[in-house]
C-alpha positions as CSV (number, residue, x, y, z in Angstrom):
1,M,-43.8,-44.4,-23.9
2,N,-42.2,-43.0,-20.9
3,R,-40.9,-39.8,-22.1
4,S,-40.5,-36.1,-21.2
5,L,-39.5,-33.0,-22.7
6,F,-38.0,-30.4,-20.7
7,P,-36.7,-27.4,-22.6
8,G,-35.9,-25.7,-19.5
9,I,-36.0,-26.3,-15.6
10,G,-39.1,-23.9,-15.1
11,S,-41.2,-26.2,-17.2
12,M,-39.7,-29.2,-15.1
13,A,-41.1,-27.5,-12.1
14,E,-44.4,-26.8,-13.6
15,E,-45.1,-30.4,-14.5
16,Q,-44.3,-31.5,-10.9
17,G,-48.1,-31.1,-9.6
18,P,-49.1,-31.7,-6.4
19,Q,-50.0,-35.1,-7.3
20,A,-46.2,-36.1,-7.9
21,P,-44.5,-38.2,-5.5
22,L,-42.6,-36.1,-2.7
23,A,-39.4,-37.2,-4.5
24,D,-40.1,-35.7,-7.6
25,R,-41.8,-32.7,-6.2
26,M,-38.5,-31.8,-4.4
27,R,-36.1,-32.1,-7.1
28,P,-33.7,-29.2,-6.9
29,L,-34.0,-26.7,-9.3
30,A,-30.5,-25.3,-9.1
31,L,-27.1,-26.9,-8.7
32,D,-26.8,-24.9,-5.2
33,Q,-29.5,-26.9,-4.0
34,V,-28.2,-30.5,-4.9
35,V,-27.2,-32.3,-1.5
36,G,-24.1,-34.7,-1.8
37,Q,-21.7,-35.4,-4.6
38,E,-19.2,-32.7,-3.4
39,H,-16.5,-34.5,-5.2
40,L,-18.4,-33.6,-8.6
41,L,-20.2,-30.4,-7.7
42,G,-17.5,-28.6,-5.2
43,P,-15.5,-25.7,-6.3
44,G,-13.4,-26.7,-9.2
45,R,-14.8,-30.0,-9.6
46,I,-15.7,-31.4,-12.9
47,L,-19.6,-31.0,-12.9
48,R,-18.9,-27.5,-11.5
49,E,-16.8,-26.6,-14.2
50,I,-18.9,-27.8,-16.9
51,A,-22.1,-26.0,-16.0
52,A,-19.9,-22.7,-15.7
53,S,-18.8,-23.5,-19.5
54,G,-22.4,-24.5,-20.9
55,E,-20.6,-26.7,-23.0
56,I,-21.7,-30.3,-22.1
57,P,-20.2,-33.4,-23.2
58,S,-21.6,-36.7,-23.5
59,L,-21.8,-38.3,-19.8
60,L,-22.6,-41.6,-18.1
61,L,-23.5,-41.2,-14.5
62,W,-22.8,-44.4,-12.6
63,G,-24.2,-44.7,-9.2
64,P,-26.8,-46.4,-7.1
65,P,-30.5,-45.5,-6.9
66,G,-31.6,-42.2,-5.7
67,V,-28.5,-40.2,-5.7
68,G,-29.4,-37.4,-8.1
69,K,-28.5,-38.8,-11.5
70,T,-31.7,-37.8,-13.1
71,T,-31.6,-34.4,-11.7
72,L,-28.1,-33.7,-12.5
73,A,-29.1,-34.2,-16.1
74,H,-32.1,-31.9,-15.9
75,L,-29.7,-29.2,-14.3
76,M,-27.1,-29.7,-16.7
77,A,-29.1,-29.3,-19.8
78,H,-30.8,-26.2,-18.1
79,K,-27.2,-24.5,-17.5
80,G,-26.5,-25.4,-21.2
81,N,-29.6,-23.9,-22.7
82,C,-30.2,-27.4,-24.2
83,H,-33.4,-29.0,-25.4
84,F,-33.9,-31.9,-22.9
85,I,-35.5,-35.3,-24.0
86,A,-35.4,-38.1,-21.1
87,I,-36.4,-41.8,-22.3
88,S,-36.1,-45.1,-20.2
89,A,-34.1,-47.7,-21.7
90,V,-36.7,-50.2,-20.2
91,L,-39.3,-48.9,-22.7
92,A,-37.7,-47.2,-25.5
93,G,-36.1,-48.9,-28.3
94,V,-34.3,-48.0,-31.6
95,K,-37.4,-46.4,-33.5
96,E,-37.6,-43.9,-30.7
97,V,-34.3,-43.1,-30.9
98,K,-34.8,-42.2,-34.7
99,R,-37.8,-39.9,-33.7
100,I,-35.6,-38.2,-31.3
101,V,-32.8,-37.6,-33.8
102,Q,-35.2,-36.1,-36.2
103,E,-36.6,-34.0,-33.3
104,A,-32.9,-32.7,-32.4
105,R,-32.2,-31.6,-36.1
106,T,-35.5,-29.7,-36.0
107,E,-34.7,-28.0,-32.7
108,W,-31.2,-27.1,-34.0
109,R,-32.5,-25.8,-37.4
110,L,-35.6,-23.9,-35.8
111,R,-33.8,-22.6,-32.6
112,Q,-30.0,-23.3,-32.7
113,R,-30.3,-25.4,-29.5
114,R,-28.4,-28.6,-29.1
115,T,-30.4,-31.7,-27.6
116,V,-29.4,-33.4,-24.5
117,L,-30.8,-37.0,-24.6
118,F,-31.1,-38.6,-21.0
119,V,-31.2,-42.4,-20.9
120,D,-32.1,-43.8,-17.7
121,E,-30.8,-47.4,-17.3
122,I,-29.1,-47.2,-20.2
123,H,-27.3,-50.7,-19.2
124,R,-30.8,-52.4,-20.1
125,F,-30.4,-51.4,-23.8
126,N,-28.4,-54.1,-26.0
127,K,-25.7,-53.9,-28.2
128,A,-27.7,-52.8,-31.4
129,Q,-29.7,-50.3,-29.4
130,Q,-26.3,-48.8,-28.1
131,D,-24.9,-48.8,-31.6
132,A,-27.9,-46.7,-32.6
133,F,-26.5,-43.6,-31.0
134,L,-23.3,-43.7,-32.2
135,P,-23.3,-41.6,-35.4
136,H,-25.5,-39.3,-33.6
137,V,-23.3,-38.5,-30.6
138,E,-20.3,-38.4,-32.9
139,N,-21.6,-35.7,-35.3
140,G,-23.0,-33.7,-32.4
141,T,-26.7,-34.3,-33.3
142,L,-27.2,-35.6,-29.6
143,I,-25.5,-35.1,-26.3
144,L,-26.0,-38.5,-24.4
145,V,-26.3,-38.5,-20.7
146,G,-26.8,-42.0,-19.7
147,A,-27.9,-43.1,-16.0
148,T,-26.7,-46.5,-14.6
149,T,-26.5,-48.4,-11.6
150,E,-24.3,-51.1,-13.1
151,N,-20.4,-50.9,-13.9
152,P,-20.3,-49.1,-17.3
153,S,-16.9,-51.1,-18.2
154,F,-19.4,-54.1,-18.6
155,E,-22.6,-52.9,-19.8
156,V,-21.6,-50.2,-22.2
157,I,-20.3,-51.0,-25.6
158,P,-16.7,-49.6,-25.9
159,P,-16.9,-47.4,-28.9
160,L,-19.9,-45.5,-26.8
161,L,-17.9,-45.7,-23.5
162,S,-14.9,-44.0,-25.3
163,R,-17.0,-41.1,-26.4
164,S,-18.5,-40.4,-23.0
165,R,-17.1,-39.3,-19.6
166,V,-17.7,-41.7,-16.7
167,L,-18.7,-40.0,-13.3
168,V,-19.2,-42.0,-10.4
169,L,-21.9,-40.6,-8.1
170,E,-21.8,-41.9,-4.4
171,A,-24.4,-43.1,-2.1
172,L,-25.9,-40.0,0.1
173,E,-25.0,-39.8,3.5
174,E,-27.6,-40.0,6.3
175,S,-26.7,-36.3,7.1
176,H,-27.3,-35.7,3.4
177,L,-30.8,-37.4,3.8
178,L,-32.0,-35.5,6.9
179,T,-31.2,-32.3,5.2
180,L,-33.3,-33.1,2.3
181,M,-36.2,-34.3,4.6
182,L,-35.9,-31.1,6.6
183,R,-36.1,-29.2,3.2
184,A,-39.5,-31.2,2.2
185,L,-41.1,-30.5,5.8
186,Q,-40.7,-26.9,5.3
187,E,-41.0,-26.2,1.8
188,E,-44.8,-25.5,0.0
189,R,-44.0,-27.6,-2.8
190,G,-43.2,-30.6,-0.2
191,L,-45.1,-31.0,3.0
192,G,-44.6,-27.5,4.4
193,R,-48.4,-26.8,4.1
194,W,-49.5,-29.7,6.2
195,K,-47.5,-28.1,9.4
196,L,-46.2,-31.4,10.5
197,R,-44.4,-31.9,13.5
198,V,-41.6,-34.9,13.9
199,E,-40.6,-36.6,17.2
200,E,-37.1,-37.1,18.0
201,G,-35.2,-39.7,16.0
202,C,-37.9,-40.3,13.5
203,L,-36.0,-38.9,10.7
204,E,-32.9,-40.4,11.5
205,T,-34.8,-43.8,11.5
206,I,-36.2,-43.2,8.0
207,A,-32.7,-42.0,6.8
208,G,-31.1,-45.2,8.0
209,F,-33.8,-47.2,6.2
210,A,-33.4,-45.5,3.1
211,D,-29.7,-46.9,2.7
212,G,-28.5,-43.7,0.7
213,D,-31.3,-43.6,-1.5
214,A,-33.1,-40.0,-1.2
215,R,-36.2,-41.4,-3.2
216,I,-36.7,-43.9,-0.7
217,A,-36.2,-41.4,2.1
218,L,-38.6,-38.8,0.8
219,N,-41.3,-41.1,-0.3
220,S,-41.2,-42.9,3.1
221,L,-41.6,-39.5,4.9
222,E,-44.5,-38.6,2.6
223,L,-46.0,-42.1,3.5
224,A,-45.8,-41.4,7.1
225,A,-47.4,-38.0,6.6
226,Q,-50.0,-39.4,4.9
227,L,-50.6,-41.9,7.8
228,V,-50.7,-39.0,10.2
229,R,-53.4,-37.0,8.2
230,R,-55.7,-40.1,7.7
231,S,-55.6,-40.8,11.6
232,Q,-55.0,-37.4,12.8
233,T,-57.0,-36.9,16.3
234,G,-55.0,-33.9,17.4
235,D,-51.6,-32.4,16.6
236,A,-50.1,-33.3,13.2
237,V,-47.1,-35.3,14.5
238,I,-45.1,-38.1,13.1
239,T,-44.4,-40.5,15.7
240,R,-42.0,-43.3,16.0
241,N,-44.9,-45.9,15.5
242,I,-46.1,-44.1,12.3
243,V,-42.6,-44.4,10.9
244,R,-42.4,-48.0,11.9
245,E,-45.9,-48.7,10.0
246,A,-44.7,-46.5,7.0
247,L,-41.1,-48.4,6.8
248,Q,-42.2,-51.9,7.2
249,T,-39.5,-54.1,5.5
250,R,-36.5,-53.0,3.7
251,T,-35.9,-54.5,0.5
252,L,-31.9,-55.2,0.3
253,R,-30.4,-53.6,-2.9
254,Y,-29.1,-56.5,-4.6
255,D,-28.9,-57.9,-8.4
256,K,-27.9,-61.7,-8.8
257,S,-26.2,-60.9,-12.2
258,G,-25.1,-57.4,-11.7
259,E,-21.9,-55.7,-10.2
260,E,-23.1,-55.7,-6.8
261,H,-23.3,-59.6,-6.9
262,Y,-19.5,-59.5,-7.8
263,N,-18.6,-57.1,-5.0
264,L,-20.2,-58.9,-2.3
265,I,-18.7,-62.3,-3.3
266,S,-15.3,-60.4,-3.6
267,A,-15.7,-59.0,0.1
268,L,-16.6,-62.6,1.4
269,H,-13.8,-64.2,-0.6
270,K,-11.1,-61.8,0.8
271,S,-12.7,-61.6,4.4
272,L,-12.1,-65.1,4.6
273,R,-8.6,-64.9,3.2
274,N,-7.7,-62.1,5.5
275,S,-8.8,-64.7,8.6
276,D,-11.7,-62.3,9.5
277,P,-14.7,-64.3,10.8
278,D,-17.1,-61.4,11.5
279,A,-16.8,-59.8,8.1
280,S,-16.9,-63.3,6.4
281,L,-20.4,-63.8,8.1
282,Y,-21.3,-60.5,7.4
283,W,-20.9,-60.4,3.7
284,M,-22.3,-64.0,3.5
285,G,-25.4,-62.8,5.4
286,R,-25.8,-59.8,3.1
287,M,-25.9,-61.9,-0.1
288,L,-28.2,-64.9,1.8
289,E,-30.8,-62.2,3.1
290,A,-30.9,-60.7,-0.4
291,G,-31.9,-64.0,-2.0
292,E,-28.7,-65.3,-3.2
293,D,-28.6,-69.0,-4.2
294,P,-26.9,-70.5,-1.0
295,L,-25.5,-73.4,-3.3
296,Y,-23.5,-70.4,-5.1
297,I,-22.2,-69.4,-2.0
298,A,-21.3,-73.1,-0.8
299,R,-19.5,-73.5,-4.4
300,R,-17.4,-70.4,-3.9
301,M,-16.3,-71.6,-0.4
302,V,-15.4,-74.9,-1.9
303,R,-13.2,-73.1,-4.2
304,F,-11.6,-71.2,-1.3
305,A,-10.7,-74.4,0.5
306,S,-8.4,-75.2,-2.2
307,E,-7.4,-71.8,-3.5
308,D,-6.5,-70.2,-0.1
309,I,-5.9,-72.9,2.1
310,G,-5.0,-76.0,0.4
311,V,-3.2,-78.5,2.2
312,A,-2.1,-76.1,5.1
313,D,-5.4,-77.7,6.6
314,P,-6.6,-80.7,4.7
315,D,-9.7,-80.7,6.5
316,A,-10.9,-77.7,4.9
317,L,-12.1,-79.0,1.3
318,G,-13.8,-82.0,3.0
319,R,-15.6,-79.5,5.6
320,A,-16.6,-77.3,2.7
321,I,-18.2,-80.2,0.7
322,D,-19.9,-81.2,3.9
323,A,-21.6,-78.0,4.3
324,M,-22.7,-77.6,0.6
325,Q,-24.4,-81.2,0.9
326,A,-26.0,-80.0,4.3
327,V,-27.5,-76.8,2.4
328,R,-28.7,-79.1,-0.7
329,F,-30.1,-81.5,1.9
330,I,-31.9,-79.3,4.4
331,G,-32.6,-76.2,2.1
332,L,-33.0,-72.6,3.7
333,P,-33.4,-71.3,6.3
334,E,-31.8,-74.1,8.2
335,G,-28.8,-74.4,5.8
336,K,-27.7,-71.0,6.5
337,L,-26.2,-72.2,9.8
338,A,-24.2,-74.4,8.0
339,L,-22.5,-72.1,5.8
340,A,-22.2,-69.9,8.8
341,Q,-20.4,-72.7,10.6
342,L,-18.2,-73.3,7.1
343,A,-17.5,-69.4,7.1
344,V,-16.0,-69.2,10.5
345,Y,-13.8,-72.5,10.3
346,L,-12.4,-71.3,6.7
347,A,-11.7,-68.0,8.0
348,Q,-9.7,-69.2,11.0
349,A,-8.0,-71.9,9.2
350,P,-4.2,-71.6,8.3
351,K,-4.1,-70.0,4.6
352,S,-1.9,-70.9,1.8
353,N,-2.1,-70.3,-1.9
354,R,0.9,-72.7,-2.7
355,I,-1.4,-75.3,-4.4
356,Y,-3.0,-72.4,-6.5
357,A,0.4,-71.3,-7.3
358,A,1.9,-74.5,-8.1
359,Y,-1.0,-75.4,-10.5
360,S,-0.7,-72.0,-12.1
361,R,3.0,-72.7,-12.9
362,V,1.9,-76.6,-14.2
363,E,-0.9,-74.6,-16.5
364,K,1.6,-72.4,-17.8
365,D,4.1,-74.7,-18.9
366,V,1.7,-77.2,-20.4
367,K,0.6,-74.2,-22.6
368,S,4.1,-72.8,-23.2
369,T,6.5,-75.8,-23.6
370,R,6.7,-78.7,-26.1
371,N,4.6,-81.4,-24.6
372,Q,7.1,-84.0,-24.8
373,P,6.1,-87.9,-24.8
374,V,5.9,-89.5,-21.5
375,P,9.6,-91.0,-20.3
376,L,9.8,-94.7,-21.5
377,H,10.6,-96.0,-17.8
378,L,6.9,-94.5,-16.8
379,R,5.0,-96.1,-19.2
380,N,3.4,-99.7,-19.3
381,A,4.6,-102.3,-21.2
382,P,1.4,-104.7,-21.5
383,T,2.8,-106.3,-24.8
384,S,6.0,-108.0,-26.2
385,L,6.7,-105.1,-28.9
386,M,6.3,-102.3,-26.3
387,K,8.8,-104.2,-23.9
388,E,11.2,-104.4,-27.0
389,L,10.8,-100.6,-27.6
390,G,11.8,-99.8,-23.9
391,Y,8.4,-99.2,-22.4
392,G,8.8,-99.6,-18.5
393,R,12.7,-100.1,-19.0
394,N,14.7,-98.9,-15.6
395,Y,11.6,-98.5,-13.8
396,R,12.2,-98.7,-9.9
397,Y,9.0,-100.0,-8.1
398,A,9.1,-97.4,-4.8
399,H,7.6,-100.2,-2.5
400,S,10.7,-102.1,-3.2
401,E,13.1,-99.2,-2.2
402,P,14.1,-98.8,1.6
403,D,12.4,-95.8,2.2
404,R,9.8,-96.3,-0.4
405,V,11.2,-93.7,-2.8
406,A,13.4,-94.3,-5.7
407,D,15.8,-91.7,-7.3
408,M,14.2,-91.4,-10.5
409,D,13.0,-88.6,-12.8
410,C,9.4,-88.5,-13.5
411,L,9.1,-85.4,-15.6
412,P,10.0,-84.7,-19.0
413,S,13.6,-84.3,-19.9
414,N,12.8,-80.5,-21.1
415,L,11.4,-79.9,-17.4
416,A,13.9,-81.9,-15.3
417,G,14.2,-80.7,-12.0
418,R,11.3,-78.2,-12.2
419,R,9.3,-77.2,-8.7
420,Y,5.9,-76.5,-8.9
421,Y,4.8,-76.9,-5.3
422,E,6.5,-75.1,-2.7
423,P,4.9,-75.6,1.0
424,S,4.3,-72.6,3.3
425,A,5.3,-72.6,7.0
426,E,1.3,-72.7,7.6
427,G,-0.3,-75.4,9.2
428,F,0.2,-78.8,7.8
429,E,2.3,-77.5,5.1
430,R,5.1,-77.3,7.7
431,E,5.0,-81.1,8.1
432,I,4.8,-81.6,4.3
433,Q,8.1,-79.3,4.0
434,D,9.8,-81.7,6.5
435,R,8.7,-84.7,4.5
436,L,9.9,-83.4,1.2
437,D,13.4,-82.5,2.9
438,F,13.7,-86.0,4.0
439,L,12.9,-87.5,0.5
440,K,15.3,-85.1,-0.9
441,Q,18.0,-86.5,1.4
442,V,16.8,-90.2,0.5
443,K,17.1,-89.5,-3.0
444,K,20.5,-88.1,-2.5
445,R,21.6,-91.0,-0.3
446,S,20.4,-93.5,-3.1
447,R,22.2,-91.6,-6.1
448,K,25.5,-92.1,-4.0
């Protein structure tokens, strides 16, 4: 079981021996050493105020990897003079929670200290496991501090969510990562004893590679330092070549079933809608290069062709289907170009959501109004009985009318005159509006 007991920050520092990864050795030992998260730690901000009061509420720390969630949990527990227990939701279960509750009760009975339970990746606990926390959070036995990279509103049960403060942590800026790496190069608990020099631009390269993740930045720096020590022939210098060797290929942050998946597809859809081909290509590329199923992207763009373009460009839907078939036929990587071609086409196409709006109105009427029977004149009459009952009576055959349209109501009587489709002035819909205006005049003349 991956479990740590840290009654105080001093013992936390003691457990970070020389064999621990650099990112662990360099954890801040006080709030003032934390880099970034100014919106939570600045003067008068919530975490600063909580630390000053020493009264820690249950918290959910939501943010990307490597931004300080675990560190903040340690520091808040220390400021509140609390017993600290850390578990990972990947490894722990309900039995472990029961043992922790018993330990928390013992800690309060013997030392009058409350217990902070830090749960890393709390979103990986299922509903039953999360339910196990509820009574103990509610009666004050545990102060729960959960860390998650996923949206808590989707991944944490509502009762637990309502008993916790959700704090959003932000990815670190490159300037923050540079500060952390310089500190690691100077301090003895970091790499200071190695007396390393770094070529200009190397730390900036690592910071860009780390993509806001302090753990990646520090551990990449440590790997570069180790490469220097293994191959050292003179001065201990981290060069650009060593940095390139240490970094290799970045793994893109992406989860096909998590919030980032929905954030990226939303960015693609909205960039297409805003007629921005460059942004559309970028967001699509982010998904494809991270391993997203290309057919998922193709299906979403088929939907877009109807939802946001419609008959403003009747070719859009056909082109989307063609691109999807091309991806299915040739696969990756060649299929990426078919999707790129489609993204550019959809982005530049005239936009109209009138088909989407029309069907939404239809859907509302179908669900909220009485479903009246089909008018008799629109029914077929294949038998003599049906003819006697009036099926098909007064039906006017459009092809027999002068302009191929009859002045005849085709909606149920309770919806007579209802307009669902209202063309825009975009693309082909201008011609549709002209055609509808002409048909309206024809019907008016026919009525007279």
